[in-house]
KOLMIKE-693434 format. One record per atom (N, C-alpha, C): residue number from 0; atom name; x, y, z; residue in three letters. Coordinates in pm, whole numbers, plus 50000, padded with zeros to 5 digits. Layout:
BEGIN
NUM, CA, X, Y, Z, ALA
...
# end
This chain:
BEGIN
0, N, 18460, 93932, 62019, MET
0, CA, 18496, 93808, 61955, MET
0, C, 18354, 93729, 61941, MET
1, N, 18352, 93677, 61824, ASP
1, CA, 18231, 93592, 61781, ASP
1, C, 18222, 93456, 61872, ASP
2, N, 18113, 93453, 61930, GLU
2, CA, 18090, 93326, 62033, GLU
2, C, 18030, 93213, 61948, GLU
3, N, 18019, 93222, 61826, THR
3, CA, 17944, 93118, 61742, THR
3, C, 18035, 93061, 61634, THR
4, N, 18135, 92992, 61676, PRO
4, CA, 18236, 92929, 61589, PRO
4, C, 18166, 92848, 61477, PRO
5, N, 18210, 92846, 61364, GLY
5, CA, 18139, 92765, 61268, GLY
5, C, 18027, 92828, 61194, GLY
6, N, 17971, 92939, 61243, LEU
6, CA, 17840, 92999, 61199, LEU
6, C, 17867, 93051, 61055, LEU
7, N, 18014, 93082, 61029, VAL
7, CA, 18040, 93129, 60898, VAL
7, C, 18005, 93009, 60791, VAL
8, N, 18005, 92901, 60832, ARG
8, CA, 17974, 92776, 60745, ARG
8, C, 17830, 92776, 60702, ARG
9, N, 17750, 92846, 60771, PHE
9, CA, 17607, 92851, 60733, PHE
9, C, 17571, 92954, 60641, PHE
10, N, 17511, 92929, 60530, ILE
10, CA, 17478, 93026, 60436, ILE
10, C, 17333, 93056, 60435, ILE
11, N, 17286, 93183, 60451, PRO
11, CA, 17149, 93201, 60441, PRO
11, C, 17082, 93150, 60331, PRO
12, N, 16965, 93100, 60339, HIS
12, CA, 16901, 93036, 60213, HIS
12, C, 16748, 93057, 60236, HIS
13, N, 16684, 93124, 60162, GLY
13, CA, 16541, 93139, 60175, GLY
13, C, 16490, 93209, 60290, GLY
14, N, 16379, 93182, 60340, LYS
14, CA, 16315, 93258, 60447, LYS
14, C, 16350, 93216, 60576, LYS
15, N, 16476, 93260, 60620, GLY
15, CA, 16525, 93233, 60751, GLY
15, C, 16578, 93094, 60766, GLY
16, N, 16589, 93021, 60656, ARG
16, CA, 16643, 92884, 60666, ARG
16, C, 16794, 92895, 60645, ARG
17, N, 16872, 92797, 60692, HIS
17, CA, 17011, 92804, 60667, HIS
17, C, 17052, 92664, 60597, HIS
18, N, 17152, 92671, 60513, VAL
18, CA, 17213, 92559, 60450, VAL
18, C, 17299, 92493, 60560, VAL
19, N, 17294, 92356, 60572, ASP
19, CA, 17368, 92291, 60669, ASP
19, C, 17500, 92251, 60617, ASP
20, N, 17592, 92185, 60702, ASP
20, CA, 17722, 92149, 60660, ASP
20, C, 17729, 92055, 60540, ASP
21, N, 17637, 91976, 60511, PHE
21, CA, 17626, 91883, 60409, PHE
21, C, 17622, 91966, 60275, PHE
22, N, 17526, 92061, 60285, GLN
22, CA, 17502, 92131, 60161, GLN
22, C, 17622, 92237, 60144, GLN
23, N, 17683, 92291, 60241, THR
23, CA, 17788, 92362, 60239, THR
23, C, 17909, 92288, 60177, THR
24, N, 17924, 92170, 60214, GLY
24, CA, 18039, 92083, 60169, GLY
24, C, 18010, 92056, 60025, GLY
25, N, 17884, 92040, 59975, LEU
25, CA, 17854, 92021, 59830, LEU
25, C, 17907, 92146, 59756, LEU
26, N, 17876, 92264, 59810, VAL
26, CA, 17908, 92389, 59752, VAL
26, C, 18056, 92401, 59734, VAL
27, N, 18124, 92363, 59838, GLU
27, CA, 18275, 92375, 59845, GLU
27, C, 18333, 92276, 59744, GLU
28, N, 18262, 92169, 59719, LEU
28, CA, 18316, 92065, 59626, LEU
28, C, 18284, 92097, 59477, LEU
29, N, 18209, 92197, 59449, LEU
29, CA, 18174, 92236, 59313, LEU
29, C, 18290, 92246, 59219, LEU
30, N, 18399, 92323, 59250, PRO
30, CA, 18509, 92329, 59154, PRO
30, C, 18569, 92204, 59129, PRO
31, N, 18582, 92107, 59217, ARG
31, CA, 18642, 91979, 59202, ARG
31, C, 18540, 91887, 59114, ARG
32, N, 18417, 91900, 59147, LEU
32, CA, 18317, 91827, 59065, LEU
32, C, 18330, 91874, 58925, LEU
33, N, 18328, 92008, 58909, ARG
33, CA, 18334, 92053, 58755, ARG
33, C, 18457, 92004, 58684, ARG
34, N, 18573, 91993, 58762, ARG
34, CA, 18700, 91957, 58695, ARG
34, C, 18691, 91813, 58658, ARG
35, N, 18629, 91731, 58749, PHE
35, CA, 18620, 91578, 58726, PHE
35, C, 18510, 91568, 58606, PHE
36, N, 18404, 91644, 58612, ALA
36, CA, 18315, 91626, 58497, ALA
36, C, 18364, 91660, 58370, ALA
37, N, 18463, 91762, 58372, ARG
37, CA, 18516, 91794, 58238, ARG
37, C, 18602, 91684, 58171, ARG
38, N, 18665, 91598, 58267, ILE
38, CA, 18735, 91482, 58228, ILE
38, C, 18641, 91376, 58173, ILE
39, N, 18529, 91359, 58240, LEU
39, CA, 18439, 91254, 58195, LEU
39, C, 18357, 91303, 58080, LEU
40, N, 18332, 91426, 58067, ARG
40, CA, 18245, 91479, 57954, ARG
40, C, 18335, 91602, 57895, ARG
41, N, 18388, 91599, 57777, PRO
41, CA, 18483, 91698, 57733, PRO
41, C, 18392, 91825, 57681, PRO
42, N, 18269, 91802, 57657, HIS
42, CA, 18179, 91923, 57613, HIS
42, C, 18139, 91996, 57737, HIS
43, N, 18158, 92138, 57734, ASP
43, CA, 18125, 92211, 57864, ASP
43, C, 17985, 92199, 57913, ASP
44, N, 17888, 92203, 57820, ALA
44, CA, 17744, 92184, 57844, ALA
44, C, 17723, 92057, 57904, ALA
45, N, 17772, 91940, 57861, ASP
45, CA, 17760, 91802, 57909, ASP
45, C, 17818, 91805, 58051, ASP
46, N, 17935, 91861, 58076, ALA
46, CA, 18002, 91869, 58197, ALA
46, C, 17918, 91934, 58299, ALA
47, N, 17865, 92047, 58256, GLN
47, CA, 17777, 92111, 58352, GLN
47, C, 17651, 92038, 58396, GLN
48, N, 17587, 91967, 58287, ASP
48, CA, 17476, 91890, 58315, ASP
48, C, 17508, 91779, 58417, ASP
49, N, 17635, 91715, 58397, LEU
49, CA, 17671, 91602, 58480, LEU
49, C, 17694, 91657, 58631, LEU
50, N, 17755, 91779, 58649, VAL
50, CA, 17754, 91832, 58780, VAL
50, C, 17620, 91861, 58846, VAL
51, N, 17538, 91909, 58760, GLN
51, CA, 17394, 91948, 58808, GLN
51, C, 17328, 91813, 58870, GLN
52, N, 17336, 91704, 58769, GLN
52, CA, 17281, 91570, 58798, GLN
52, C, 17332, 91515, 58932, GLN
53, N, 17471, 91527, 58939, THR
53, CA, 17540, 91476, 59059, THR
53, C, 17489, 91541, 59189, THR
54, N, 17484, 91677, 59183, VAL
54, CA, 17437, 91746, 59308, VAL
54, C, 17302, 91719, 59334, VAL
55, N, 17206, 91710, 59245, GLU
55, CA, 17068, 91679, 59263, GLU
55, C, 17063, 91532, 59318, GLU
56, N, 17134, 91440, 59272, ARG
56, CA, 17129, 91303, 59329, ARG
56, C, 17189, 91296, 59464, ARG
57, N, 17296, 91369, 59489, ALA
57, CA, 17353, 91378, 59625, ALA
57, C, 17251, 91438, 59722, ALA
58, N, 17186, 91540, 59689, LEU
58, CA, 17087, 91600, 59784, LEU
58, C, 16964, 91505, 59802, LEU
59, N, 16919, 91429, 59706, ALA
59, CA, 16816, 91336, 59717, ALA
59, C, 16859, 91210, 59787, ALA
60, N, 16983, 91177, 59784, SER
60, CA, 17032, 91061, 59845, SER
60, C, 17099, 91081, 59978, SER
61, N, 17086, 91203, 60028, ARG
61, CA, 17157, 91248, 60149, ARG
61, C, 17137, 91150, 60256, ARG
62, N, 17021, 91090, 60284, ARG
62, CA, 17004, 91003, 60393, ARG
62, C, 17089, 90875, 60379, ARG
63, N, 17144, 90841, 60261, GLY
63, CA, 17232, 90736, 60245, GLY
63, C, 17370, 90771, 60274, GLY
64, N, 17401, 90899, 60300, PHE
64, CA, 17538, 90939, 60327, PHE
64, C, 17562, 90912, 60477, PHE
65, N, 17671, 90840, 60507, LYS
65, CA, 17705, 90796, 60644, LYS
65, C, 17808, 90886, 60695, LYS
66, N, 17787, 90927, 60814, THR
66, CA, 17884, 91021, 60890, THR
66, C, 18021, 90939, 60889, THR
67, N, 18140, 91009, 60867, GLY
67, CA, 18264, 90957, 60856, GLY
67, C, 18302, 90921, 60709, GLY
68, N, 18206, 90920, 60623, THR
68, CA, 18240, 90908, 60472, THR
68, C, 18293, 91029, 60420, THR
69, N, 18390, 91023, 60336, ARG
69, CA, 18445, 91149, 60274, ARG
69, C, 18335, 91182, 60174, ARG
70, N, 18291, 91309, 60181, LEU
70, CA, 18182, 91372, 60088, LEU
70, C, 18241, 91362, 59946, LEU
71, N, 18368, 91408, 59926, ASP
71, CA, 18422, 91405, 59795, ASP
71, C, 18412, 91266, 59722, ASP
72, N, 18465, 91163, 59789, SER
72, CA, 18449, 91032, 59737, SER
72, C, 18321, 90988, 59709, SER
73, N, 18223, 91018, 59790, TRP
73, CA, 18087, 90992, 59773, TRP
73, C, 18027, 91044, 59663, TRP
74, N, 18052, 91173, 59638, THR
74, CA, 18001, 91254, 59528, THR
74, C, 18071, 91213, 59400, THR
75, N, 18201, 91181, 59399, PHE
75, CA, 18264, 91134, 59276, PHE
75, C, 18213, 91000, 59238, PHE
76, N, 18179, 90919, 59331, THR
76, CA, 18113, 90789, 59293, THR
76, C, 17978, 90811, 59227, THR
77, N, 17896, 90903, 59283, ILE
77, CA, 17773, 90937, 59222, ILE
77, C, 17787, 90983, 59077, ILE
78, N, 17887, 91080, 59061, MET
78, CA, 17915, 91134, 58927, MET
78, C, 17955, 91027, 58832, MET
79, N, 18042, 90943, 58864, ARG
79, CA, 18091, 90835, 58777, ARG
79, C, 17971, 90748, 58741, ARG
80, N, 17895, 90709, 58845, ARG
80, CA, 17786, 90617, 58798, ARG
80, C, 17678, 90687, 58705, ARG
81, N, 17653, 90815, 58723, ILE
81, CA, 17572, 90898, 58636, ILE
81, C, 17625, 90896, 58489, ILE
82, N, 17767, 90922, 58493, ALA
82, CA, 17834, 90924, 58352, ALA
82, C, 17827, 90796, 58287, ALA
83, N, 17846, 90684, 58368, ILE
83, CA, 17837, 90555, 58304, ILE
83, C, 17708, 90532, 58245, ILE
84, N, 17599, 90551, 58324, ASP
84, CA, 17451, 90546, 58268, ASP
84, C, 17428, 90629, 58153, ASP
85, N, 17484, 90758, 58159, ASP
85, CA, 17466, 90848, 58050, ASP
85, C, 17529, 90794, 57926, ASP
86, N, 17657, 90745, 57949, GLY
86, CA, 17734, 90691, 57828, GLY
86, C, 17654, 90580, 57763, GLY
87, N, 17607, 90496, 57845, ARG
87, CA, 17525, 90382, 57795, ARG
87, C, 17411, 90428, 57704, ARG
88, N, 17346, 90532, 57763, ALA
88, CA, 17223, 90587, 57700, ALA
88, C, 17259, 90648, 57557, ALA
89, N, 17374, 90725, 57567, ARG
89, CA, 17431, 90790, 57445, ARG
89, C, 17469, 90683, 57346, ARG
90, N, 17524, 90574, 57385, GLN
90, CA, 17559, 90468, 57282, GLN
90, C, 17431, 90407, 57217, GLN
91, N, 17326, 90400, 57305, ARG
91, CA, 17208, 90343, 57250, ARG
91, C, 17144, 90436, 57150, ARG
92, N, 17166, 90573, 57171, TRP
92, CA, 17107, 90666, 57076, TRP
92, C, 17211, 90701, 56962, TRP
93, N, 17330, 90652, 56974, GLY
93, CA, 17429, 90679, 56866, GLY
93, C, 17492, 90811, 56868, GLY
94, N, 17484, 90887, 56980, ARG
94, CA, 17558, 90997, 56979, ARG
94, C, 17707, 90987, 57002, ARG
95, N, 17793, 91029, 56908, VAL
95, CA, 17927, 91011, 56912, VAL
95, C, 18005, 91147, 56906, VAL
96, N, 18102, 91156, 56998, LEU
96, CA, 18177, 91295, 56994, LEU
96, C, 18283, 91275, 56890, LEU
97, N, 18298, 91381, 56812, THR
97, CA, 18419, 91376, 56709, THR
97, C, 18542, 91428, 56774, THR
98, N, 18652, 91402, 56720, PRO
98, CA, 18788, 91451, 56770, PRO
98, C, 18781, 91616, 56751, PRO
99, N, 18709, 91654, 56656, GLU
99, CA, 18703, 91805, 56634, GLU
99, C, 18631, 91867, 56754, GLU
100, N, 18519, 91793, 56790, ASP
100, CA, 18441, 91853, 56902, ASP
100, C, 18527, 91861, 57031, ASP
101, N, 18607, 91759, 57055, GLU
101, CA, 18685, 91749, 57184, GLU
101, C, 18793, 91844, 57170, GLU
102, N, 18843, 91883, 57051, ALA
102, CA, 18958, 91976, 57044, ALA
102, C, 18908, 92116, 57063, ALA
103, N, 18784, 92146, 57050, THR
103, CA, 18733, 92275, 57079, THR
103, C, 18669, 92300, 57224, THR
104, N, 18680, 92183, 57303, ALA
104, CA, 18623, 92186, 57443, ALA
104, C, 18713, 92284, 57521, ALA
105, N, 18664, 92350, 57628, ARG
105, CA, 18723, 92454, 57706, ARG
105, C, 18829, 92378, 57795, ARG
106, N, 18944, 92457, 57812, VAL
106, CA, 19047, 92414, 57906, VAL
106, C, 19016, 92474, 58043, VAL
107, N, 18984, 92384, 58154, PRO
107, CA, 18947, 92437, 58277, PRO
107, C, 19060, 92524, 58341, PRO
108, N, 19030, 92636, 58400, ASP
108, CA, 19108, 92713, 58476, ASP
108, C, 19228, 92769, 58405, ASP
109, N, 19220, 92777, 58272, ALA
109, CA, 19341, 92825, 58193, ALA
109, C, 19315, 92963, 58139, ALA
110, N, 19209, 93038, 58189, ALA
110, CA, 19181, 93166, 58128, ALA
110, C, 19291, 93269, 58166, ALA
111, N, 19353, 93250, 58279, GLN
111, CA, 19449, 93346, 58326, GLN
111, C, 19595, 93300, 58285, GLN
112, N, 19609, 93177, 58240, ALA
112, CA, 19744, 93128, 58205, ALA
112, C, 19791, 93191, 58067, ALA
113, N, 19929, 93192, 58053, ASP
113, CA, 19977, 93250, 57926, ASP
113, C, 19944, 93136, 57808, ASP
114, N, 19960, 93180, 57694, GLU
114, CA, 19920, 93098, 57579, GLU
114, C, 20001, 92966, 57575, GLU
115, N, 20124, 92963, 57614, GLY
115, CA, 20211, 92838, 57609, GLY
115, C, 20154, 92742, 57707, GLY
116, N, 20120, 92786, 57818, LEU
116, CA, 20054, 92707, 57937, LEU
116, C, 19932, 92654, 57877, LEU
117, N, 19858, 92737, 57824, ARG
117, CA, 19720, 92694, 57777, ARG
117, C, 19726, 92582, 57666, ARG
118, N, 19828, 92595, 57578, ALA
118, CA, 19852, 92503, 57467, ALA
118, C, 19892, 92365, 57546, ALA
119, N, 19986, 92373, 57639, ASP
119, CA, 20023, 92256, 57714, ASP
119, C, 19908, 92192, 57788, ASP
120, N, 19813, 92278, 57845, ALA
120, CA, 19705, 92228, 57920, ALA
120, C, 19608, 92156, 57819, ALA
121, N, 19591, 92210, 57696, ARG
121, CA, 19505, 92153, 57596, ARG
121, C, 19559, 92016, 57560, ARG
122, N, 19686, 92006, 57535, LEU
122, CA, 19751, 91877, 57516, LEU
122, C, 19731, 91767, 57621, LEU
123, N, 19762, 91816, 57744, VAL
123, CA, 19741, 91723, 57863, VAL
123, C, 19595, 91685, 57862, VAL
124, N, 19491, 91775, 57848, ARG
124, CA, 19350, 91738, 57857, ARG
124, C, 19325, 91637, 57749, ARG
125, N, 19371, 91669, 57632, ASP
125, CA, 19338, 91584, 57501, ASP
125, C, 19400, 91444, 57533, ASP
126, N, 19512, 91438, 57597, ALA
126, CA, 19587, 91306, 57616, ALA
126, C, 19517, 91232, 57733, ALA
127, N, 19455, 91297, 57823, ILE
127, CA, 19372, 91229, 57923, ILE
127, C, 19250, 91183, 57862, ILE
128, N, 19185, 91267, 57795, HIS
128, CA, 19064, 91220, 57718, HIS
128, C, 19071, 91095, 57627, HIS
129, N, 19193, 91086, 57568, ALA
129, CA, 19224, 90978, 57483, ALA
129, C, 19257, 90848, 57547, ALA
130, N, 19275, 90849, 57689, LEU
130, CA, 19306, 90726, 57746, LEU
130, C, 19172, 90643, 57745, LEU
131, N, 19188, 90510, 57768, PRO
131, CA, 19070, 90424, 57781, PRO
131, C, 19000, 90463, 57908, PRO
132, N, 18861, 90439, 57908, GLU
132, CA, 18787, 90495, 58021, GLU
132, C, 18836, 90446, 58160, GLU
133, N, 18873, 90321, 58178, ASP
133, CA, 18924, 90285, 58315, ASP
133, C, 19052, 90352, 58353, ASP
134, N, 19139, 90387, 58260, GLN
134, CA, 19270, 90450, 58288, GLN
134, C, 19230, 90605, 58312, GLN
135, N, 19138, 90657, 58238, LYS
135, CA, 19110, 90804, 58248, LYS
135, C, 19048, 90823, 58381, LYS
136, N, 18958, 90728, 58420, HIS
136, CA, 18893, 90759, 58555, HIS
136, C, 19002, 90753, 58671, HIS
137, N, 19091, 90646, 58662, ALA
137, CA, 19194, 90632, 58774, ALA
137, C, 19286, 90755, 58772, ALA
138, N, 19327, 90805, 58649, VAL
138, CA, 19423, 90923, 58649, VAL
138, C, 19338, 91046, 58701, VAL
139, N, 19220, 91063, 58653, ALA
139, CA, 19141, 91182, 58704, ALA
139, C, 19122, 91189, 58847, ALA
140, N, 19091, 91074, 58909, LEU
140, CA, 19076, 91067, 59053, LEU
140, C, 19198, 91081, 59146, LEU
141, N, 19307, 91025, 59102, VAL
141, CA, 19429, 91024, 59186, VAL
141, C, 19512, 91140, 59146, VAL
142, N, 19545, 91161, 59016, LEU
142, CA, 19640, 91274, 58972, LEU
142, C, 19569, 91408, 58974, LEU
143, N, 19455, 91410, 58932, VAL
143, CA, 19380, 91545, 58916, VAL
143, C, 19306, 91583, 59040, VAL
144, N, 19234, 91502, 59096, GLU
144, CA, 19151, 91529, 59224, GLU
144, C, 19222, 91493, 59352, GLU
145, N, 19335, 91423, 59349, GLY
145, CA, 19425, 91395, 59463, GLY
145, C, 19371, 91306, 59555, GLY
146, N, 19277, 91211, 59527, LEU
146, CA, 19221, 91108, 59607, LEU
146, C, 19345, 91017, 59626, LEU
147, N, 19339, 90937, 59745, SER
147, CA, 19439, 90829, 59769, SER
147, C, 19396, 90719, 59685, SER
148, N, 19493, 90611, 59668, TYR
148, CA, 19455, 90493, 59591, TYR
148, C, 19331, 90425, 59642, TYR
149, N, 19335, 90411, 59777, ALA
149, CA, 19216, 90345, 59839, ALA
149, C, 19086, 90422, 59813, ALA
150, N, 19082, 90552, 59824, GLU
150, CA, 18964, 90630, 59800, GLU
150, C, 18917, 90604, 59654, GLU
151, N, 19022, 90630, 59565, ALA
151, CA, 18983, 90622, 59423, ALA
151, C, 18935, 90478, 59386, ALA
152, N, 18999, 90376, 59447, ALA
152, CA, 18955, 90233, 59421, ALA
152, C, 18801, 90215, 59465, ALA
153, N, 18776, 90279, 59576, GLN
153, CA, 18634, 90269, 59637, GLN
153, C, 18535, 90340, 59542, GLN
154, N, 18570, 90459, 59494, VAL
154, CA, 18500, 90526, 59402, VAL
154, C, 18465, 90451, 59280, VAL
155, N, 18571, 90381, 59229, LEU
155, CA, 18554, 90311, 59091, LEU
155, C, 18513, 90160, 59127, LEU
156, N, 18495, 90126, 59252, GLY
156, CA, 18444, 89992, 59274, GLY
156, C, 18531, 89889, 59230, GLY
157, N, 18656, 89907, 59243, VAL
157, CA, 18764, 89806, 59210, VAL
157, C, 18860, 89781, 59326, VAL
158, N, 18937, 89663, 59325, PRO
158, CA, 19042, 89650, 59424, PRO
158, C, 19151, 89751, 59402, PRO
159, N, 19216, 89778, 59510, ALA
159, CA, 19332, 89874, 59503, ALA
159, C, 19444, 89833, 59398, ALA
160, N, 19462, 89706, 59389, GLY
160, CA, 19557, 89659, 59288, GLY
160, C, 19513, 89684, 59143, GLY
161, N, 19396, 89668, 59115, THR
161, CA, 19339, 89708, 58987, THR
161, C, 19353, 89855, 58962, THR
162, N, 19330, 89939, 59061, LEU
162, CA, 19342, 90071, 59045, LEU
162, C, 19486, 90109, 59016, LEU
163, N, 19568, 90049, 59091, THR
163, CA, 19722, 90076, 59073, THR
163, C, 19763, 90037, 58929, THR
164, N, 19720, 89920, 58880, SER
164, CA, 19752, 89881, 58741, SER
164, C, 19700, 89981, 58639, SER
165, N, 19579, 90021, 58656, ARG
165, CA, 19510, 90121, 58567, ARG
165, C, 19593, 90251, 58568, ARG
166, N, 19626, 90299, 58684, LEU
166, CA, 19699, 90422, 58704, LEU
166, C, 19842, 90414, 58641, LEU
167, N, 19912, 90305, 58660, VAL
167, CA, 20042, 90292, 58598, VAL
167, C, 20032, 90288, 58451, VAL
168, N, 19943, 90219, 58390, ARG
168, CA, 19922, 90219, 58241, ARG
168, C, 19886, 90360, 58200, ARG
169, N, 19791, 90427, 58269, GLY
169, CA, 19748, 90554, 58227, GLY
169, C, 19860, 90655, 58231, GLY
170, N, 19944, 90653, 58335, ARG
170, CA, 20057, 90737, 58348, ARG
170, C, 20158, 90711, 58233, ARG
171, N, 20183, 90594, 58214, GLN
171, CA, 20287, 90559, 58103, GLN
171, C, 20236, 90598, 57967, GLN
172, N, 20108, 90582, 57931, THR
172, CA, 20052, 90632, 57813, THR
172, C, 20051, 90782, 57809, THR
173, N, 20016, 90847, 57918, LEU
173, CA, 20018, 90994, 57921, LEU
173, C, 20158, 91049, 57897, LEU
174, N, 20259, 90993, 57974, MET
174, CA, 20402, 91031, 57946, MET
174, C, 20450, 91017, 57804, MET
175, N, 20415, 90891, 57753, GLN
175, CA, 20449, 90877, 57603, GLN
175, C, 20385, 90973, 57502, GLN
176, N, 20255, 90984, 57523, THR
176, CA, 20185, 91067, 57440, THR
176, C, 20230, 91213, 57446, THR
177, N, 20258, 91265, 57564, LEU
177, CA, 20308, 91409, 57596, LEU
177, C, 20434, 91423, 57545, LEU
178, N, 20522, 91317, 57557, ALA
178, CA, 20669, 91329, 57513, ALA
178, C, 20666, 91339, 57357, ALA
179, N, 20590, 91258, 57302, GLU
179, CA, 20572, 91268, 57145, GLU
179, C, 20533, 91403, 57100, GLU
180, N, 20450, 91472, 57190, GLN
180, CA, 20406, 91621, 57144, GLN
180, C, 20500, 91710, 57194, GLN
181, N, 20610, 91682, 57257, GLY
181, CA, 20706, 91785, 57314, GLY
181, C, 20663, 91852, 57434, GLY
182, N, 20571, 91797, 57516, VAL
182, CA, 20533, 91855, 57646, VAL
182, C, 20629, 91793, 57747, VAL
183, N, 20698, 91872, 57822, THR
183, CA, 20786, 91824, 57927, THR
183, C, 20744, 91878, 58060, THR
184, N, 20796, 91817, 58159, GLY
184, CA, 20792, 91864, 58297, GLY
184, C, 20666, 91855, 58367, GLY
# end
């Protein structure tokens, strides 16, 4: 029997060094970070850039991470702030995404799904992307990423009541949009 519990959580890295639990936690969060990034940035390359910037900033800001803080909430906050800053920069430079560009964006995790599910997933993704930014972020964090209302409110830097209002409006809009498109269930 192995006398070193938790050793599995250390990944060899470089010349005899090991990645610690913080870095391992970031690696484990990558699928969720990618999913949230695809909601914030519909183009796959932009989403990948956002994930990379988030991980880089998280590693650089590691000393600011307080024990007891949820790593997922902390990194989602970093990602959202980067996305906001990037969005402002894009507006200044006039880069606008067209609906045709969004329609061709990749559907996450749908490669093994059947065509009907892929079509529904595209409709859901497009409906989420069509939401106003504040509602889109609330829906993504609570419904897609599974954060609690309090955690999502903290990530977004708003009171819990504000998050709840945004989430209710976002859900209503999603349900109406999807019902109009024949997506049920």
